[in-house]
Structure formats: structure tokens, C-alpha cells
C-alpha positions as CSV (number, residue, x, y, z in Angstrom):
1,M,121.7,99.4,220.5
2,N,124.1,97.8,218.0
3,I,121.8,94.7,217.9
4,A,118.8,96.7,217.0
5,V,120.7,98.2,214.1
6,D,121.9,94.9,212.9
7,E,118.3,93.6,213.0
8,K,117.0,96.5,211.1
9,T,119.6,96.0,208.4
10,A,118.8,92.4,208.1
11,F,115.2,93.1,207.7
12,Q,115.8,95.6,205.0
13,S,118.1,93.2,203.1
14,E,115.4,90.6,203.3
15,Q,112.8,92.9,201.9
16,E,115.0,93.9,199.0
17,S,115.5,90.2,198.3
18,V,111.9,89.6,198.2
19,V,111.3,92.6,195.9
20,Q,114.0,91.5,193.5
21,Q,112.5,88.0,193.4
22,L,109.0,89.4,192.6
23,M,110.5,91.6,189.8
24,H,112.5,88.7,188.3
25,D,109.4,86.4,188.5
26,R,107.3,89.2,186.8
27,K,109.9,89.6,183.9
28,Q,109.9,85.8,183.4
29,R,106.2,85.9,183.1
30,R,106.2,88.8,180.7
31,K,109.0,87.1,178.6
32,R,107.0,83.9,178.5
33,N,103.8,85.8,177.5
34,L,105.6,87.7,174.8
35,I,107.0,84.4,173.5
36,L,103.6,82.9,173.4
37,L,102.2,85.9,171.8
38,G,104.9,86.0,169.1
39,G,104.4,82.4,168.5
40,G,100.7,82.9,168.1
41,V,101.1,85.9,165.7
42,L,103.7,83.8,163.7
43,L,101.2,80.9,163.6
44,V,98.3,83.1,162.5
45,G,100.5,84.8,159.9
46,A,101.6,81.3,158.6
47,L,98.1,80.3,158.5
48,A,97.0,83.4,156.7
49,F,99.9,83.2,154.3
50,G,99.0,79.6,153.7
51,V,95.5,80.5,152.9
52,Y,96.6,83.3,150.7
53,W,99.0,81.1,148.9
54,M,96.4,78.3,148.3
55,S,93.6,80.7,147.2
56,V,95.6,83.5,145.4
57,G,99.4,83.4,145.6
58,R,99.8,80.2,143.7
59,Y,98.0,81.5,140.6
60,L,100.0,84.8,140.4
61,E,102.9,84.8,137.8
62,Q,105.3,87.7,138.3
63,T,108.3,88.9,136.5
64,D,110.4,92.2,136.7
65,D,111.8,91.6,133.1
66,A,109.2,93.9,131.7
67,Y,109.3,97.2,129.9
68,V,107.0,99.7,128.4
69,R,106.8,99.9,124.5
70,A,105.1,102.0,122.0
71,D,104.7,101.8,118.2
72,W,106.2,105.0,117.6
73,I,106.4,106.3,113.9
74,P,109.4,108.0,112.4
75,I,108.4,110.9,110.3
76,S,110.2,111.6,106.8
77,A,109.5,113.7,103.8
78,R,108.1,112.4,100.7
79,V,109.4,115.2,98.5
80,S,112.7,116.9,98.5
81,G,113.2,120.6,99.1
82,Y,114.2,123.3,101.6
83,V,112.5,123.4,105.0
84,A,110.4,126.6,105.2
85,Q,109.1,126.2,108.6
86,V,109.2,123.8,111.6
87,L,105.9,124.1,113.4
88,V,106.4,121.8,116.4
89,E,108.9,121.8,119.3
90,D,110.5,118.8,121.1
91,D,108.2,116.9,123.3
92,Q,105.1,118.7,122.0
93,P,101.7,116.9,121.9
94,V,100.2,116.7,118.5
95,K,97.0,115.5,117.0
96,A,96.6,113.5,113.8
97,G,96.6,115.7,110.9
98,D,98.5,118.6,112.5
99,V,101.1,120.1,110.2
100,L,104.6,119.4,111.6
101,V,106.9,120.6,109.0
102,R,106.4,122.9,105.8
103,I,108.6,122.6,102.8
104,E,109.1,125.3,100.2
105,D,106.3,124.8,97.8
106,R,107.1,127.3,94.9
107,D,108.4,124.7,92.5
108,Y,105.6,122.2,93.2
109,Q,103.0,125.0,92.7
110,A,104.5,125.9,89.4
111,R,104.3,122.2,88.3
112,L,100.7,122.0,89.4
113,D,99.8,125.0,87.3
114,Q,101.8,123.4,84.4
115,A,99.8,120.2,84.7
116,R,96.6,122.0,84.8
117,A,97.4,123.7,81.7
118,E,98.5,120.4,80.0
119,L,95.2,118.9,81.2
120,A,93.2,121.8,79.6
121,E,95.0,121.3,76.4
122,T,94.4,117.7,76.2
123,E,90.7,118.2,77.1
124,A,90.4,120.7,74.3
125,A,92.0,118.2,71.9
126,V,89.7,115.5,73.0
127,V,86.6,117.8,72.3
128,A,88.2,118.6,68.8
129,Q,88.4,114.9,67.9
130,Q,85.0,114.3,69.3
131,V,83.7,117.0,66.8
132,N,85.8,115.6,64.0
133,L,84.4,112.2,64.7
134,Q,80.9,113.7,64.6
135,V,81.6,115.4,61.2
136,T,82.9,112.1,59.9
137,D,79.8,110.3,61.0
138,S,77.8,113.0,59.1
139,L,79.9,112.4,55.9
140,I,79.3,108.8,56.2
141,A,75.7,109.2,56.5
142,Q,75.8,111.6,53.5
143,Q,77.8,109.0,51.4
144,R,75.3,106.2,52.4
145,A,72.5,108.4,51.3
146,G,74.3,109.1,48.0
147,L,75.1,105.5,47.6
148,A,71.4,104.7,48.1
149,Q,70.5,107.3,45.4
150,A,73.1,106.0,42.9
151,D,71.6,102.5,43.5
152,A,68.1,103.8,42.8
153,Q,69.3,105.6,39.7
154,T,71.0,102.4,38.6
155,R,67.7,100.4,39.0
156,S,65.8,103.1,37.1
157,A,68.4,103.1,34.3
158,R,68.3,99.3,34.0
159,A,64.5,99.4,33.8
160,E,64.8,102.0,31.0
161,L,67.4,99.7,29.4
162,R,65.0,96.8,29.4
163,R,62.2,98.9,28.0
164,A,64.3,100.2,25.3
165,G,65.7,96.9,24.4
166,L,62.1,95.5,24.1
167,D,61.1,98.5,21.9
168,R,64.2,97.9,19.7
169,Q,63.2,94.2,19.3
170,R,59.7,95.0,18.5
171,Y,60.5,97.6,16.0
172,E,63.0,95.4,14.4
173,G,60.2,92.8,13.8
174,L,57.9,95.3,12.5
175,A,60.5,96.8,10.2
176,R,61.2,93.3,8.7
177,E,57.5,93.1,8.0
178,H,57.5,96.5,6.8
179,A,54.9,97.5,9.4
180,A,57.1,100.3,10.8
181,S,59.4,102.8,9.2
182,A,63.2,102.4,9.3
183,Q,63.3,105.9,11.1
184,R,61.1,104.5,13.9
185,L,63.6,101.6,14.3
186,E,66.5,104.0,14.4
187,S,64.8,106.0,17.0
188,A,64.2,102.8,19.1
189,T,67.9,101.8,18.6
190,A,69.2,105.2,19.7
191,S,67.0,105.1,22.9
192,Y,68.4,101.6,23.6
193,T,71.9,103.0,23.2
194,Q,71.2,105.9,25.5
195,A,69.6,103.7,28.1
196,N,72.7,101.4,28.1
197,A,74.8,104.5,28.5
198,A,72.6,105.7,31.3
199,V,73.2,102.4,33.1
200,E,76.9,102.6,32.8
201,I,76.9,106.1,34.1
202,S,74.7,105.2,37.2
203,Q,77.0,102.2,37.8
204,A,80.0,104.4,37.8
205,M,78.4,106.9,40.1
206,Q,77.5,104.0,42.3
207,R,81.0,102.7,42.4
208,Q,82.2,106.3,43.2
209,Q,79.8,106.7,46.0
210,D,80.9,103.3,47.4
211,T,84.5,104.5,47.2
212,R,83.7,107.6,49.0
213,L,81.8,105.7,51.7
214,N,84.9,103.5,52.3
215,V,87.0,106.6,52.4
216,A,84.7,108.1,55.0
217,L,84.7,104.8,57.1
218,S,88.6,104.8,57.0
219,R,88.5,108.5,58.2
220,R,86.3,107.4,60.9
221,Q,88.6,104.8,62.0
222,L,91.4,107.2,61.9
223,A,89.2,109.7,64.0
224,E,88.5,107.1,66.5
225,A,92.1,106.2,66.8
226,S,92.9,109.9,67.2
227,L,90.1,110.3,69.8
228,K,91.5,107.3,71.8
229,Q,95.0,108.7,71.6
230,Q,93.8,112.2,72.9
231,I,91.8,110.5,75.7
232,A,95.0,108.6,76.7
233,Q,96.9,112.0,76.8
234,R,94.1,113.5,78.7
235,D,94.3,110.7,81.4
236,R,98.0,110.9,81.5
237,A,97.6,114.7,82.0
238,R,95.1,114.0,84.8
239,A,97.5,111.5,86.4
240,Q,100.2,114.3,86.1
241,L,98.0,116.7,87.7
242,A,97.2,114.3,90.6
243,L,100.9,113.6,91.1
244,A,101.6,117.3,91.0
245,S,98.7,118.0,93.5
246,N,100.0,115.1,95.8
247,A,103.5,116.6,95.6
248,L,102.2,120.0,96.6
249,E,100.2,118.4,99.4
250,D,103.3,116.5,100.6
251,T,105.1,119.6,101.2
252,L,103.1,119.9,104.3
253,I,104.4,117.0,106.6
254,R,101.4,115.9,109.0
255,A,101.2,113.9,112.0
256,P,99.7,110.5,111.1
257,I,98.5,109.8,114.7
258,D,98.0,111.4,118.1
259,G,101.2,111.5,120.0
260,V,104.1,113.3,121.3
261,V,107.1,114.7,119.3
262,G,110.4,113.2,119.8
263,Q,113.8,113.0,118.2
264,R,113.4,116.3,116.4
265,K,116.3,116.6,114.0
266,V,114.8,118.8,111.3
267,R,115.7,122.6,111.2
268,T,114.7,125.6,109.1
269,R,116.4,126.0,105.8
270,Q,117.6,122.4,105.9
271,Y,117.5,120.5,102.8
272,V,115.5,117.2,103.1
273,A,115.1,114.3,100.7
274,P,112.5,111.5,100.7
275,G,113.1,108.9,103.5
276,L,115.4,111.1,105.6
277,P,114.1,110.8,109.2
278,L,113.1,114.1,110.6
279,L,111.3,113.5,113.7
280,A,109.3,110.9,115.5
281,V,105.6,110.8,116.8
282,V,105.2,108.5,120.0
283,P,101.6,107.5,120.8
284,L,101.8,107.5,124.5
285,Q,98.1,106.6,124.9
286,Q,98.7,103.5,122.9
287,A,101.8,102.4,125.1
288,Y,101.8,98.7,126.2
289,V,104.1,96.3,128.2
290,V,106.2,93.6,126.9
291,A,106.9,91.1,129.7
292,N,109.5,88.4,129.3
293,Y,108.2,85.4,131.2
294,K,110.0,82.2,131.8
295,E,108.7,79.2,129.8
296,T,107.9,77.6,133.2
297,Q,105.5,80.4,133.8
298,L,103.3,80.2,130.8
299,R,101.5,76.9,131.6
300,D,98.1,78.6,132.7
301,M,98.4,82.0,131.0
302,R,95.8,82.9,128.5
303,A,94.9,86.0,126.5
304,G,92.5,88.2,128.4
305,Q,93.8,87.5,131.9
306,A,94.1,90.5,134.3
307,V,97.6,91.9,135.1
308,A,98.8,94.1,137.8
309,I,101.4,96.6,136.6
310,S,103.7,98.4,138.9
311,V,105.9,101.1,137.3
312,D,109.3,101.7,138.9
313,S,109.1,105.3,138.1
314,Y,106.0,105.7,140.3
315,S,106.8,103.5,143.3
316,G,103.5,102.4,145.0
317,R,101.3,103.2,142.0
318,K,99.8,100.4,140.0
319,L,98.1,100.1,136.8
320,K,95.6,97.5,135.5
321,G,96.1,95.7,132.2
322,H,95.4,92.5,130.6
323,V,97.2,89.9,128.4
324,V,96.9,90.4,124.7
325,S,99.0,87.9,122.9
326,F,102.3,85.8,123.2
327,S,105.3,85.7,121.1
328,P,105.5,82.9,118.5
329,G,109.1,82.3,119.7
330,S,111.6,83.0,122.4
331,G,114.1,85.7,122.2
332,A,116.8,83.3,121.2
333,V,114.8,82.3,118.1
334,F,114.8,85.8,116.8
335,A,118.4,86.7,117.9
336,L,120.7,87.9,115.3
337,L,123.0,85.0,116.0
338,P,120.8,82.3,117.3
339,S,122.6,79.6,119.5
340,D,123.0,76.1,118.1
341,N,122.1,73.6,120.8
342,A,123.2,70.6,118.7
343,T,126.7,70.8,120.2
344,G,128.7,68.6,122.5
345,N,128.9,71.1,125.4
346,F,125.0,71.7,125.6
347,T,123.7,73.4,128.8
348,K,120.0,73.7,129.4
349,I,118.8,77.3,129.9
350,V,115.3,78.3,130.8
351,Q,114.0,80.4,127.9
352,R,111.9,83.6,128.2
353,F,109.0,84.4,125.9
354,P,107.7,88.0,125.3
355,V,104.1,88.5,126.5
356,K,102.2,91.6,125.2
357,I,100.1,93.2,128.0
358,M,97.8,96.1,127.1
359,I,97.3,98.9,129.7
360,D,93.5,99.3,130.3
361,Q,93.6,102.9,131.5
362,H,96.4,105.6,131.5
363,D,96.8,108.1,134.3
364,E,97.3,111.5,132.7
365,G,99.1,112.8,135.8
366,A,101.7,110.1,135.7
367,P,102.3,109.2,132.1
368,V,103.8,105.8,131.2
369,L,106.6,106.4,128.9
370,P,108.2,103.8,126.5
371,G,111.4,102.4,128.0
372,M,110.3,102.5,131.5
373,S,110.9,99.3,133.7
374,V,107.8,97.8,135.3
375,L,106.8,94.7,137.5
376,T,103.9,92.6,136.0
377,T,101.7,90.1,138.0
378,V,99.5,87.9,136.0
379,D,96.5,86.4,137.6
380,T,95.7,83.1,136.1
381,R,92.6,82.3,138.1
382,R,89.4,81.6,136.0
383,N,91.1,83.2,132.9
384,G,92.1,86.4,135.0
385,Q,88.4,87.1,136.2
386,G,89.4,87.5,139.8
387,D,91.2,90.2,141.6
388,T,94.9,90.7,141.1
389,H,97.2,91.0,144.0
390,D,100.7,91.8,144.3
């Protein structure tokens, strides 16, 4: 009986050994299969990465030294005065032309009324001088007509003097021959004397008319000078009116562009002066990216190439853009204290050049704000005509 039990135990042990051996062999095959499979996956991955690198990856230039920028505009007053009303709040969107701040305009309105009154006065003076010039022209015409009349009278008197002189000569000959009486000779002599006096009178009148004409011409020159002076004063009054109108208009401080209000420092009843910064308008829709690429990455970069933009604030979301321009110098060139490489302890450092990248389309739900950090990837294939991958 003990022999049967021993045989049964030995048989069970043998079966357990066989099962363990089978399980060990199965594990070894599974491990070998997993190793082969893993090696195949790694090989396929390496081949895929190699193909990707040769076709795409080697054309992509990437940097995380990139930030969002915007050409924001500081708003300041052009005229001085007390702030009557602030019409915007912090971070409020505004449109170009919207009134942001209103300055007290009573003094500027009074100056505008004063300028209008001065302009009306100068315009009336111009009209008066124009009428005076017309009157002077009429006097000149009258004097010229009188001068022409005096000249005609002088010619008539000279003709009469010539006739009287001939008569006197004729009667003198007749009187010597006793063909005419002495009375007739005296009458001819008197007529000659009267004709000579008439000539002198007409010549005096002609000189008088000529003098009056010269006086009228001088008065006309004076009237022309006065008219030019009044016109200059009128133009100055118009300029003063324009300045007063502009000053009144400048009491309404308007937004120059579309954007969002930031850095609002102005408050109601605050006294402001020209040039004092009051607030800022940031054009978020015109935001762009400045990426600082190493000089070794710029070889194949060109304006117009496509750019993939990944904003750190919105992880996983990408924007599309394109290269616009390159800085004319590295950051070291425009530094306040540029380094002097002409020294004995020179160390070569790879320089970075700012590259301006324009965002093609903004996402209203996720605005890109100036100052945000981004990751940019430039596709240098065919001037950026291909797809850009991260």
C-alpha cells in the first residue's frame, strides 16, 4: 500500500514538472515575441522619423524665444484743462473715433466766439476797403476824363490863339497900308491877347487835373495797401478761428484706432496738460509675434513663409501666421551698451535676430494678448508653401 502511494506521488511530481516546463517555454516565446515586436515597432518608428525628418523636419526652424507684440498707442491731451468726464472703463473695447475723455470746454467755446467776432470784424473791414478802392477808381476815372477835357480845351485855345495871331498880323499889314483902321487892329490885338490868356488858363487847368489824377492814383495805392492789410488781418482771424475750433474739438479726446483700453490713469476733475499720458489703446486685432531666431537658423528663411504659432496660454491650440520681415540688426546692435568685440578676451556667441511674424487669423474666443509667450515654427520649404508641422 505504501508503494502505491509513493508511485502516485512521484507521478504527480512528474506532471507538475512538465507543466512548469511548458509554462516556462511559453513565457520565453512570449518574451521573444515581445522583443521582436518591440524591435519592429522601433524600426518602423525610426524609419517613419527618418522619412519625416528628410521630407519635413529638417525644413522646420523652431524657437521658444518669441513673444506677442502690438503697436499700442498712448493717449494724451492736446489742450490743458480739467477733466469733465471719463467715458471709458479699464479693458473696454473701443472703436476709432469713440470719445474717451471730455475736457471742460467753456473757455475754449468763449475763445471760439471771440475768434468768430474778430473774423466778422475783419471781413467787414475788407468790404469797406474794397468799396473805398472802388470809389478811388471812380475818382481816377473822373480825373482822367477831366484831364482829357482840359487837354481838349488847351488844344482849342491854342487853335484860337493861332487864328488870333494870324488876324493881328494881317491887320497890322493892312494898317500900315492904311487899308484897315487902327480900331480894327486894336480889336485883333485884344483878341490875340485874350486867346493867349485862354491858352494859359487851359494849360493851368490841365496841370491841375493832372495833379488831381496823380493824387487819386496815390490814394488808390494807399487803398490797395490798406486792402491787403485788411485781407491779411482777415486771414489771421480765420487762422485764429481755425485754431480755436481745433482747440474746442480737442477737448474731446477720441480713440485713434480700434482696440482695448489699458493703463487708464485719468480721473474726473483731474487737471491735464498737453503730452500727459492718460490711457492707452491696444489694437489686439493687429497683434503680431516677434521671434528671436539664432543667426544659424536664418539661412533659408524668407518673407512670406508659413509659421505655426503655439501660444503658451492656450496649450494645444495653434495659430497660423507668416513671416513679414527681419530685423536689420541683432539685439546686441541696438542695445543701450553694445558689446565691444575688439578686446583680448573675445568669446564668440551665437547672435539672435528678431523676426516679425504676422498672425493670419485671430481667435475671438481666445485672444492673443501682447506679452504672451509663444512657440513659433517656420516652414522653409518652397518659401513656406507647404504645410507646417510642429
